[in-house]
N, C-alpha and C positions, 0 to 999 in steps of 0.2 A: 246593218246586218240583224237579220233575226236571232232572237236569244233561243239557245237550245237547252233544255232541261234533261237530267238524267231521270231516269225510271224511279228511283229513290226520291228525288226531290219532288216528281209529281206525286209520287204516293204519299209523302209527308205533307203536301200542301192539301191533297184531299182529306187526309186525316185529320189535319186542322180545321177544315170546314166542318167535319163531323163533331170535332171537340167543342166547337164554338156553337153548335146548333142546340139550344135549349131543350127541345123536344127529344132529340136523340140521346142526350145526356141522361135522362131518366125516363124510360119508357116502359109500359106494360104491353107485352105482346102475347097473343093466344094462337095456340097452334097443337099439332100433333107430334109427338116424339117419334124420331126415326135415326137409323145409324148410331145409337146411343153406346158409347165407349168408355168404360170406368177405367182411366189410365193408372199405372202402377204409381205415379206420382201423386195420386189423389186428385187430379183434374177429371172433369167430366166432359167428354166431347159428344155432341150430338147435333141433329139437325131437326129445326122447326118447321113444320109444313101445313098448309091448307090445300084447297081444291086446286088453287091455280099456282102457288108459289112456295118457295122455300127458302130459309136462311141458315147458315151455318151458326152454332152456339158453342160457347164454353163455359163453362162453371170452374173457377179455380179452387184448389183444395181449401183455401183459407175461408171461402164462403160456403163450401160443402158442408161444414160441420153444423150448419143451422137448417140442413136440409131433413125434414121429418120423414122421409119415405125414400124408396129407392125408383129411379125413372127406369120405366119399362117401354118396350117398342108399342107403339100405336096408343100410348096414354096421351089424353088431352090435357094440356097444362097452361098455366098463365105464368109468364117469365117477367120478373122485373131486373132491368139492367141498362146497359148503354149499348149504343151501336157505334162502332168505330172500324178503323181500316187495320188490318194485319199486313204491314208494310212489306214484308218479305214476299208474299203471294200477291199483294196488290188487290186483295178481296177483302170486302167488308164483311163483319160478322157481329153478332150479338155477346157480350161479356155479361153473363147471368150473376145476380147478386142474391136472388130470391126465386125459388120456384114453387108454385102450389098447384095442386090437381085443379082442373076446370070443373066446376059444379061442386067443389068441396071448399069453397072459400070461407064459408061460415065455419067450417070446423077448424080450418086453419087459423082463422082470426081469434075463434074461443082458445085455440092452443097456445097462440102467441100472449093473449090478455092473461091466461092463468100463469103461464110461465114468468111473465113479469111480476105478476101479483106474489106468488110463492118466493121468487128470488128476492123480492124487496124485504119479505118477511125474513129472510135468511134461511129458509129450509135447504137451500141448495149449498149452504156454506160448509167448506171442508172441515170446519172444527167441530160440526156435528157428526161426522162420519165415524162409525164405530168399526174397530179392526175385526178382521175374521178370526174365529177361534182357530188357532193352529192345528189342534188335534180333536176335531169333532167326533162324539160319539153318535150323535143323531143329526140328521139333516131333514128338515121340513121343506116340502114342495107344494106351492100353491099354483096348479095348473090343471088343463082338463085330463080326466082320466084315461082318455083315448087320444091318440095322435102321436106324432113323431116326437114331439117335445119331451113328453115323459119317458118314452123308450130311450130316447138319446141320454137322458140324464140317468136312467137306471143302469144302462149298459155301460157308459163311461165310469160310473160310481163304482159298480161291481168289479171292473178290471182294475181300477186303482186301489180300490180297498173294499173288499166284500165284508169287513167286519163293522163298517159304519152302516147305522140304521137308517133307512129311508122311511119318512112318513109322508104319505100323500094326502093333501086335503083336495078332493076333487071340486074344483071350482068351474064356474061358466066363464069363459073368457072371452066372450064376445056376444053382443045382441043386449037386448033389454034385461037388467037385473044382474048384468056380469060384474060391475063394480061392487055392489053388494056382497056378492059371494067371495070375491076377492078380498075384500075388507074383513069378512067373517073368517076366512082361512088363515089370514096373517095373525089374528086375535086368539084362533083356536090354537094354532101352533106356539105362539108365544105363551099361552097358559100351559102347554104340554112342557115347555122348559127344553125345547130342542136348542142345539148349538148354534145352527145357522138355518137360514130359510132362503130358499130359491122361489121367486116369483116371475113367472113368465109364460111364453107361449111361443108357437111357430110364427112365421111370417104372414103377412098379409096386407090389405089395403088399410089406409088410413082409419076408415069405418070400422074395419076388422080389430084394430088395435086400440079402438077409442077408449075402450074400458080402462086402459092403464095411462090415459089421459085425464082421468076424473079427478076432482079435487079430493073426494073422500079417500080414494086409493093413494093419493100422494101423502095425505096427513096420516093415514093409518101407517104408512111405511115410516114416516117421520117420527111417529110417536111410539114405534115398537122399540122394546128394550134389547131386542136380539137383532145381530147384524143381518141385513138384507142384501142378496144379490139380485138384481133385474136382469132377466134374461127374455127380452121382448124382440120377438121377430128376428130379421138379418141384421146384419151389421151396420147397415145403412139406416135402419128403423131406429128412429129416436123418440121417445115418450117422455111425458112428465115423470113417470116412475123411475126412468133412468137418472134424471138430475137429482131425485131425492134419496134413492137408494145409496147404501153404503158403498156399494160397489157395482159397476155395470158390466156385464159380459156381453159380448156381441151375439153369442147364440146361448142356447140350452146347453148344448154340449160343453161350452167353455165355461159356462156356470158350474157344472158339474165338476170340471177340473180345477176350478178356482176353490171350491167348496171342500172337496174331498182330496187329501193328500194322499200321494202314491205310498203302499204299505211298504214297497223296498226301502223308500227313503226313510220311513219311520224306523224300520229294523236297522238300518245303516245308523241312523242317529241314536238308537238304543245302544248299540255296540260302542260307538264313540262315547256316550255319555258312561257306560261301564267302565271303559278305560280311564277317562277322566275321574271317575268316582274312586277308583282303586288307587290311581296316582294321588288323588287328593287325601284318601285315608292313609297311604304310606307316609306321604309327607307329614301328616298330622302324628303319626306313630313316632317318626323320626324326631320330630319337634318335641314331642312328648318325652322322648328317651333323653333328648339333649337337656330339656329343663330339669328332668329327674336327677341327672348327674349333676347339675348344677346345684340342686337343692342338696344333694348328698354332700357335695363339697363345702357348701354353706353349714351344714349340720356339723361336719367335722370341725370346721373353723369355730363353731360355737361350744364346742366340748369343753369341760373344765379342764381336762388333762391338757388338751391342745393350748387352751388359754394359759395354764401355768406353765407349760414347757416354753410359749411365747414369752411370758415375763421374765422367766429365769434367764432365757438368752437374752433378752433386753437389758437385765441388770448386769449380766456378764458384758455385753457390749458398753453399757453405760460406764462400768467400772474401769474398762480398758480405755475408754475415751477420757474418763476422768484422771487416769494415771498418766495417760500421755500428755493431756493437758497441764497437769501439775509440773511434770518433767519440763515441757517446754516453759513454762511459766518460771521455774526456777532458773533454768538456763539463761532466760531473758533477764531476770531480776540480777544475776550474777554478773551479767554482761554490763548491766547498767551501773552496778556497783563498782566494777573496775574502772568504768569511765569516771565515775565521781571521784574515786580514789586518785586518778591520774590528775584530775582538775585540782583537787585539794593539795597534792604534791606541788603542782605547779604555783598554786598561790600561797603556799606556806612561807611565813616570815622566816622560819628558820633556815630554809633553802635560800633565801635571799642574803642572811647573814653570812652564810657559808661562801657566798661569792664575794664577800668583802664589804657588804652592805651593812648598815646598823640602823637601830630604832632609837630616835631621840625624842624626850618627853621632858616637859618642865616638871617643877616641885608639885604641881597638883595633877600630874599624870597625863595632862593632855600632850597629844602629839605636836612636835615642833617640826614643821615642814616648810616653813618660810621664815626669812629674817625678820618679818614684821611680827612674827610671834614671841620675840625674845628682845631683850636689851642689855646692856652691859651691867654686870653684876648679878645676873639671873643664875640660878643653880640647876644645872640639867643633868640628866640621867641618860647615860649611852648604852644600850643593850647590844652587846655582840654576842657571838657564837657561844662562848664559854663563860659569860658573865654580864656583870654591870660595871660601867665606869661612871663616876661622879665628876662633872665638870662645871666651871663657871664661864659665863660669857664675859669675854674681854672686849669685843667689838664684832660688827657685822658688816660685811661688803657684799653688795648686789653684784650679780653676773649677768652680764648682758647676753641674750639668747638671739 
């Protein structure tokens, strides 16, 4: 029985053939752009055609960031990418990784070479980016004195904050000598001490924007001590100046919005600051009053009258404690004395004698408490409760116990 394949299996099989093809994995293709659409996802969909054929192409958003110009209908370009099958539709298309205008390859190569060089030198590092002045008084502008760019900047700035002074350095923004005038404008505005500088122009081709890809402009931006906003062309236009500047704006209008804060927000902030300041002052006053009261109390405690009163009270308390302690000690000693008296009474020989006991001693006064301490003929003295009895030993007999 013949093997039957599904549509998906066939599409996947064909796709694998494309993937394994060395030429189709990395290929340059030249043609004219048509049906170009910039999707909200960031992807670019377009058709590349020549006199007798056409091919669908897509550049995903991840690759689009390196595109230094905007694709236009009828534009002749060279596309680097791979050709593969889109399984869902069963159609092959080109997946673009790089796009450059046809006939401008030299400029594009110069752009990439300078970009790599300056990046390796660290001119693009975020650590070198200067923050914008939050409340600028003067904003310098390096652009052409005529054209939409300067008008957009002026209109936006006046609407947001008419109190910010705008200083224009009229520069040549395309053609021979443009880069030198841009550099001169940056240095002149830096010497004036403006708070922020906007460097830019309206949109155009890669040739029109090339002055902003010159190395001297990049280094002037990097060396400037004042924060610079680049605003060259449209959002999709990318120049070397954008990489070096402290902040990139997609358009001159956006640059004005970034550089000039809204006056309403500033006024609102001032009100908030006023409230905060009043609260801070009141808090400081309260703390100072509390500290003053504390110091007054300390001074009262340091007064000689207060000290004398404290000493007198201390003496009275001490006297009372001493009297109480003496009474307790007397009672305790009396109690101990009573105990000793009772003990002495219990141990008194007289009390023993009253009970019928007697105290026997020999002629030398030594106590006789055993038959071994006397012999017949010894004279003994017997003490009783009311006197002494003199006796003589006749004999002695031991008692077994």
